Kinemage of the C-alpha trace (Angstrom):
@kinemage 1
@onewidth
@group {chain A} dominant
@subgroup {mainchain}
@vectorlist {calphas} color= white
{ca met a 1} P -44.945 -18.685 -3.686
{ca ala a 2} L -43.402 -18.010 -0.591
{ca glu a 3} L -40.487 -20.998 -1.320
{ca ser a 4} L -39.581 -18.585 -4.548
{ca gly a 5} L -39.098 -15.721 -2.280
{ca ser a 6} L -36.807 -17.476 0.555
{ca lys a 7} L -34.248 -19.226 -2.742
{ca arg a 8} L -33.838 -15.456 -3.741
{ca ala a 9} L -33.274 -14.639 0.204
{ca gln a 10} L -30.706 -16.027 0.298
{ca ser a 11} L -29.164 -16.149 -3.522
{ca asp a 12} L -29.054 -12.431 -2.953
{ca leu a 13} L -27.012 -12.949 0.223
{ca asp a 14} L -24.620 -15.650 -1.091
{ca glu a 15} L -24.362 -12.842 -4.310
{ca glu a 16} L -23.199 -10.793 -1.419
{ca ala a 17} L -20.893 -13.108 0.296
{ca gln a 18} L -18.770 -12.848 -2.356
{ca phe a 19} L -18.435 -9.770 -3.264
{ca arg a 20} L -17.552 -9.155 -0.405
{ca lys a 21} L -15.084 -12.656 -0.132
{ca val a 22} L -13.537 -10.626 -3.940
{ca ala a 23} L -13.735 -6.838 -2.623
{ca arg a 24} L -11.265 -8.332 0.460
{ca glu a 25} L -8.965 -10.424 -2.053
{ca met a 26} L -8.721 -7.399 -3.614
{ca thr a 27} L -8.164 -5.270 -0.705
{ca thr a 28} L -5.616 -6.801 0.881
{ca asp a 29} L -1.799 -6.955 -0.452
{ca glu a 30} L -0.012 -10.198 -0.864
{ca phe a 31} L 3.016 -8.174 -1.461
{ca ala a 32} L 3.800 -5.978 1.418
{ca ser a 33} L 6.967 -5.653 2.055
{ca pro a 34} L 7.745 -5.964 6.253
{ca thr a 35} L 9.999 -4.117 6.153
{ca pro a 36} L 8.838 -0.568 7.694
{ca leu a 37} L 8.037 2.607 4.733
{ca trp a 38} L 10.636 4.132 7.173
{ca tyr a 39} L 13.578 2.072 6.692
{ca arg a 40} L 13.927 2.220 3.270
{ca val a 41} L 12.896 5.809 2.918
{ca ile a 42} L 16.175 6.073 4.985
{ca met a 43} L 18.682 3.604 3.562
{ca phe a 44} L 17.897 4.396 0.049
{ca gly a 45} L 17.745 8.135 1.186
{ca leu a 46} L 21.502 7.575 1.728
{ca met a 47} L 22.109 5.764 -0.669
{ca ile a 48} L 21.463 9.239 -3.025
{ca ala a 49} L 23.418 11.163 -0.417
{ca gly a 50} L 26.671 9.749 -0.992
{ca val a 51} L 26.415 9.887 -4.330
{ca val a 52} L 24.599 13.428 -4.714
{ca trp a 53} L 27.876 14.149 -2.088
{ca ile a 54} L 30.350 13.057 -3.990
{ca met a 55} L 29.401 14.739 -7.004
{ca val a 56} L 28.666 17.406 -5.937
{ca tyr a 57} L 32.709 17.165 -4.715
{ca tyr a 58} L 33.749 16.693 -7.977
{ca ile a 59} L 31.335 19.450 -9.922
{ca thr a 60} L 32.211 22.514 -7.728
{ca gln a 61} L 36.452 20.820 -7.864
{ca ser a 62} L 36.399 20.181 -3.375
{ca ala a 63} L 35.273 24.140 -3.115
{ca tyr a 64} L 31.468 21.793 -1.870
{ca pro a 65} L 30.226 20.005 0.504
{ca ile a 66} L 33.000 20.668 3.336
{ca ala a 67} L 36.210 22.385 1.221
{ca ala a 68} L 38.283 21.801 4.468
{ca leu a 69} L 37.921 17.938 4.298
{ca gly a 70} L 39.354 17.826 0.347
{ca ala a 71} L 40.313 14.381 -0.433
{ca trp a 72} L 37.581 13.767 2.804
{ca asn a 73} L 34.511 14.222 1.355
{ca leu a 74} L 34.912 11.045 -1.452
{ca val a 75} L 35.172 8.363 1.885
{ca val a 76} L 31.991 10.809 3.411
{ca gly a 77} L 30.348 9.953 0.311
{ca val a 78} L 31.595 6.224 -0.139
{ca gly a 79} L 30.609 6.133 3.533
{ca leu a 80} L 27.190 7.307 3.602
{ca met a 81} L 26.098 4.719 0.789
{ca met a 82} L 27.951 1.955 2.491
{ca leu a 83} L 25.849 2.871 5.381
{ca gly a 84} L 22.385 2.344 2.799
{ca leu a 85} L 23.623 -0.999 1.497
{ca ile a 86} L 24.702 -2.270 5.032
{ca met a 87} L 20.216 -1.588 5.638
{ca thr a 88} L 19.654 -2.881 2.483
{ca thr a 89} L 21.170 -6.803 4.061
{ca arg a 90} L 18.026 -6.025 6.248
{ca trp a 91} L 15.204 -5.366 3.824
{ca arg a 92} L 12.932 -8.106 3.364
């Protein structure tokens, strides 16, 4: 009788260990990127900012973002996009 009780206790322990193993596997992110979140945010932010800069320039007929720059606003927008693109080379 005591033997069946110890077998049941061992079975419960084995089952709990199996549940813990499955839970551990479910919570680990095998697709986690080694690139920090702040880097990705800046990278995509620069690219989006460049596109928005150029869009604002064309939509407002060169009155905004900086009217004194004139067509150089395009260089600023493309420069922002290029900075973001250069950052993608370090993204893993």
